[in-house]
C-alpha positions as CSV (number, residue, x, y, z in Angstrom):
1,M,22.7,-37.7,-13.3
2,A,25.5,-34.9,-11.7
3,R,23.6,-32.4,-13.2
4,D,20.5,-32.8,-11.8
5,N,21.4,-31.9,-7.6
6,K,23.4,-28.4,-9.5
7,I,23.1,-25.8,-7.3
8,N,22.8,-22.1,-9.0
9,L,24.3,-19.4,-7.1
10,P,24.2,-15.6,-8.2
11,S,26.4,-13.9,-10.0
12,S,28.7,-12.3,-8.5
13,G,29.8,-8.6,-9.6
14,A,29.4,-6.3,-6.7
15,G,30.9,-3.4,-6.6
16,L,32.3,-3.5,-11.0
17,T,31.1,-0.6,-11.5
18,S,33.0,1.4,-13.6
19,Y,31.4,5.3,-14.1
20,Y,34.3,6.7,-16.7
21,G,30.5,7.5,-19.0
22,E,30.4,10.7,-17.1
23,Q,31.0,14.0,-16.7
24,K,34.9,14.4,-15.8
25,S,34.3,18.0,-13.1
26,L,35.9,21.3,-15.1
27,I,38.3,21.4,-11.4
28,Q,40.9,18.2,-10.8
29,F,43.6,18.9,-7.5
30,K,45.8,16.2,-7.0
31,P,45.9,14.0,-4.2
32,S,49.0,15.2,-2.8
33,L,47.4,18.8,-2.7
34,V,44.4,17.6,-0.8
35,I,46.4,16.7,2.0
36,V,48.4,19.8,1.9
37,F,45.4,21.9,2.5
38,V,44.2,19.7,5.2
39,I,47.1,20.2,6.9
40,I,47.0,23.6,6.6
41,I,43.3,24.5,7.7
42,I,44.4,21.8,11.0
43,I,47.7,24.8,11.2
44,I,45.2,27.8,11.1
45,E,42.6,26.7,12.9
46,V,45.4,24.8,16.1
47,F,46.4,28.5,15.9
48,L,43.8,30.1,16.6
49,H,42.3,28.4,19.1
50,T,45.6,28.5,20.9
51,Q,46.3,32.5,20.3
52,G,43.5,33.8,17.9
53,L,42.1,35.9,21.8
54,K,45.1,37.9,21.4
55,V,45.5,38.5,18.0
56,L,42.0,39.5,17.2
57,G,42.3,41.8,20.1
58,I,39.9,40.6,22.8
59,I,42.0,39.7,25.1
């Protein structure tokens, strides 16, 4: 009798997808190396923003 009132909910497997079967990239970077590159680019951007015109001889 209790089974007659049973509610069926949708299965909850959202977000649990495996992508290991896909191709791997030939170029792989460690996350720490990417962070170092980003920091270097930020330093270059700040330097060029503050001193770039003098370095390029525009001023």
